[in-house]
C-alpha positions in Angstrom: -21.5 -15.3 16.0 -22.2 -17.9 13.2 -23.3 -21.3 13.6 -24.2 -23.9 10.8 -25.8 -27.0 11.7 -26.2 -30.0 9.4 -26.6 -28.0 6.0 -27.8 -29.9 3.0 -28.3 -28.0 -0.4 -29.1 -30.1 -3.9 -29.4 -28.7 -7.4 -32.0 -31.3 -8.6 -30.4 -34.8 -8.2 -27.0 -33.3 -7.4 -26.5 -32.9 -3.7 -23.8 -29.9 -3.3 -23.5 -29.5 0.7 -24.1 -33.1 2.6 -24.4 -32.0 6.3 -22.0 -29.3 6.9 -21.6 -28.0 10.3 -19.6 -24.9 11.1 -18.9 -22.4 13.9 -17.2 -19.2 13.6 -16.6 -17.0 16.8 -16.9 -13.2 16.8 -13.6 -11.8 15.7 -12.3 -14.9 14.2 -11.3 -15.5 10.5 -12.2 -19.0 8.9 -10.7 -20.0 5.6 -12.4 -22.3 3.5 -10.1 -24.2 0.8 -10.4 -27.3 -1.1 -10.7 -28.6 -4.6 -13.2 -26.9 -7.3 -16.7 -28.0 -7.1 -16.7 -28.9 -3.3 -19.5 -26.6 -2.5 -17.3 -23.6 -1.2 -19.0 -20.8 -2.9 -22.8 -22.4 -2.6 -22.0 -22.7 1.4 -21.1 -18.9 1.7 -24.3 -17.9 -0.1 -26.5 -20.1 2.2 -24.9 -18.0 5.0 -26.7 -14.9 4.1 -29.7 -16.2 2.3 -28.6 -15.7 -1.2 -29.4 -19.3 -1.8 -32.0 -21.4 0.2 -31.1 -24.9 1.4 -32.9 -28.1 2.0 -32.1 -29.3 5.5 -30.0 -27.9 8.4 -29.7 -24.4 10.2 -27.8 -21.0 9.8 -27.6 -18.7 12.9 -26.1 -15.2 12.6 -26.1 -14.0 16.1 -29.8 -14.1 17.3 -31.1 -14.3 13.7 -31.8 -17.9 12.3 -32.4 -19.3 8.9 -33.9 -22.7 7.9 -35.1 -24.8 5.1 -38.4 -23.3 5.7 -37.2 -19.8 5.2 -39.2 -18.2 2.2 -37.8 -15.1 0.5 -41.1 -13.5 0.1 -42.8 -14.4 3.6 -39.5 -13.9 5.4 -38.1 -10.9 3.3 -37.7 -8.5 6.9 -35.5 -11.5 8.1 -33.3 -11.9 5.2 -32.8 -8.1 4.9 -31.6 -8.0 8.8 -29.2 -10.8 8.1 -27.6 -9.3 5.1 -27.5 -6.0 7.1 -25.3 -8.1 9.3 -23.4 -10.0 6.8 -21.5 -8.2 4.2 -20.8 -10.1 1.0 -17.5 -9.5 -1.4 -18.0 -11.2 -4.7 -15.4 -12.3 -7.1 -16.6 -10.0 -9.7 -16.5 -6.8 -7.6 -20.4 -5.7 -8.7 -19.8 -2.1 -8.5 -22.2 0.1 -9.8 -21.0 1.4 -13.3 -23.1 4.4 -13.2 -21.9 5.5 -9.9 -18.3 7.0 -8.8 -16.4 5.1 -6.2 -17.7 7.4 -3.6 -21.4 7.0 -4.7 -20.8 2.9 -4.8 -19.7 3.3 -1.1 -22.5 5.7 0.1 -25.4 4.4 -1.9 -26.7 1.3 0.7 -25.9 3.5 3.9 -27.9 6.4 2.5 -30.7 4.4 0.9 -30.8 1.3 3.3 -29.9 2.9 6.5 -31.4 6.3 5.7 -28.1 7.9 6.9 -27.6 11.6 6.1 -25.3 11.8 2.9 -22.8 14.1 4.8 -22.3 11.3 7.6 -22.2 8.5 5.2 -19.5 10.3 3.0 -17.3 10.9 6.0 -17.1 7.3 6.9 -16.9 6.4 3.1 -13.7 8.5 2.8 -12.0 7.2 6.0 -12.7 3.5 4.7 -11.3 4.3 1.2 -8.3 5.8 3.1 -8.0 2.4 4.8 -7.9 0.5 1.5 -5.5 3.0 -0.1 -8.2 4.4 -2.5 -9.1 7.9 -0.9 -7.6 9.6 -4.1 -10.1 7.5 -6.2 -13.2 8.7 -4.5 -14.7 10.7 -7.7 -13.3 8.1 -10.4 -15.6 5.9 -12.1 -15.4 2.2 -11.8 -14.2 1.7 -15.5 -11.2 3.7 -15.0 -9.8 1.4 -12.2 -7.8 -1.8 -12.1 -9.2 -5.0 -11.1 -7.5 -5.0 -7.8 -8.7 -1.3 -7.2 -12.3 -2.2 -7.8 -12.1 -5.1 -5.5 -10.7 -2.8 -2.9 -13.5 -0.5 -3.5 -16.0 -3.3 -3.0 -14.3 -4.4 0.3 -14.8 -0.5 1.4 -18.4 -0.4 0.3 -19.2 -3.5 2.5 -17.5 -2.0 5.4 -19.4 1.1 4.9 -22.5 -1.0 6.0 -20.8 -1.6 9.3 -21.5 -5.5 9.1 -20.8 -8.1 12.1 -19.2 -10.4 9.5 -17.8 -10.4 5.9 -18.1 -13.2 3.5 -15.3 -13.2 0.9 -16.0 -15.4 -2.3 -12.6 -16.2 -3.7 -11.8 -12.2 -3.7 -8.7 -12.7 -5.8 -10.0 -15.3 -8.5 -10.1 -12.8 -11.0 -6.9 -10.9 -10.6 -3.2 -11.1 -11.4 -0.5 -11.8 -8.7 0.3 -8.3 -7.9 -3.4 -7.2 -7.6 -4.4 -10.2 -5.7 -1.4 -9.4 -3.2 -3.1 -5.9 -2.7 -6.4 -7.3 -2.0 -5.2 -9.9 0.4 -3.3 -7.1 2.3 -6.5 -5.2 2.9 -8.2 -8.4 4.2 -5.2 -9.3 6.2 -5.5 -5.8 7.7 -9.3 -6.4 8.5 -8.2 -9.7 10.4 -5.8 -7.9 12.5 -8.6 -5.5 13.8 -10.6 -8.6 14.6 -13.1 -8.3 11.8 -15.1 -11.6 11.9 -14.8 -12.9 8.3 -15.2 -16.2 6.3 -13.1 -16.2 3.2 -13.1 -18.8 0.4 -9.7 -18.7 -0.9 -7.1 -20.3 -3.3 -4.2 -18.6 -1.3 -2.7 -21.0 1.1 -0.5 -18.6 2.4 -3.3 -16.3 3.5 -5.2 -19.6 5.0 -2.1 -20.5 6.8 -0.7 -17.2 8.0 -3.8 -15.2 8.5 -6.7 -17.4 9.6 -7.6 -18.7 13.0 -9.3 -21.7 11.6 -9.3 -23.6 8.1 -11.9 -25.9 6.8 -11.4 -28.1 3.8 -14.3 -28.7 1.6 -14.4 -31.5 -1.0 -17.5 -33.4 -2.6 -20.0 -31.5 -0.5 -18.4 -32.4 2.6 -16.0 -30.2 5.4 -13.7 -33.2 5.2 -11.2 -31.7 7.7 -11.0 -28.8 9.9 -8.7 -27.1 12.8 -6.0 -24.5 13.4 -3.8 -23.7 10.4 -0.8 -25.2 11.8 -2.7 -28.5 12.1 -4.3 -28.6 8.8 -1.2 -27.5 7.0 1.3 -29.5 9.2 -0.3 -32.5 9.8 -3.1 -33.0 7.4 -5.2 -36.2 8.2 -8.0 -36.9 5.5 -6.5 -38.1 2.0 -8.3 -35.4 0.2 -6.5 -32.6 2.3 -3.1 -34.4 1.7 -3.5 -34.6 -2.1 -5.0 -31.1 -2.3 -2.2 -29.5 -0.5 0.4 -31.4 -2.0 -0.8 -29.6 -5.3 -1.9 -26.1 -4.0 0.9 -25.4 -1.8 3.3 -25.9 -4.8 1.6 -23.2 -6.7 
């Protein structure tokens, strides 16, 4: 489903990603954990073309991004990638001038040209799935942070993506709200939704994900099944990071 080979990315003289390779099969959930500044969010943004990169390749199904991919020349390719790969941001990014339902049907209607009635029916089902059907006519400003993030997830699901990328989806939330959001993502994992999740939740990475990657200093320093990474970490950075992170 997703295959990344030798990905390099730099900002001026700072090399953010230093040859990362990673594969996520259809139906699997991959967690990316590690110290701050390790390149996790940058990596995620490279997967669907929100950021360009300088060497390597990203393949999403039969679509490929390379260092030569140009946002203007290859706009159609990037549009196809983003239709297949949903993205849930840290800060929700809901449209403040649209209701919850309006946020959910905006892209299906405008991008996919779906009939409003069809998009509305699916959106209401997805809002029910994330526990927010009663908030369909509410404005984002009247929702809690956890509710806004669940709306953001429902909005992404409305586009029927093959894969969803989550960039620290609970970082702006208190523990109770974070738990609500992680429960929704865990439910998606049980339904075999392909996902890549940058997370600070070690419980989620250990108990829900199929594969765990530890990013540090621009490298994927260690990867493997959760039992292996958490139960018998090999790299000193993983060992040090988990000693601190698991205690939180």
